[in-house]
Residue, then its C-alpha position, 0 to 999 in steps of 0.5 A: x468507509x473512508x479507508x475502503x475508498x482510500x484502499x480502492x483508490x490506492x489499488x487502482x493507482x498501484x495497478x496502473x503503475x505496476x502494469x506500466x513498469x512491467x510493460x517497460x521491463x518486458x515490452x510484452x502486454x500479456x506479461x505486463x498484465x499478468x505481473x501487474x495484476x498479481x502484485x497489486x492484489x497482495x500489496x492492496x491487502x498489505x495496505x489495508x492491514x497497515x491502515x488498520x494497525x495505524x488506526x488502532x495505534x492512533x485510537x489508543x494514543x500510543x506509538x509502536x514499542x520502542x518508538x521515540x517521539x520527535x521531541x525526544x530525538x531533537 
């Protein structure tokens, strides 16, 4: 449930930022809404997948293949 709430919160924030940036670049509200609504939809899906991958990594107590711990690099 926490991941769903976090994803929704991120989605709303991203939607607002995407529309604002698109408007700043185009100065056209219609274009800004079109651009700003499409990109966050895909970004939100990517975020949800990203969170699940990291949750699975944390649950397994492992890191990504080839990753080095901070203590090894120090």
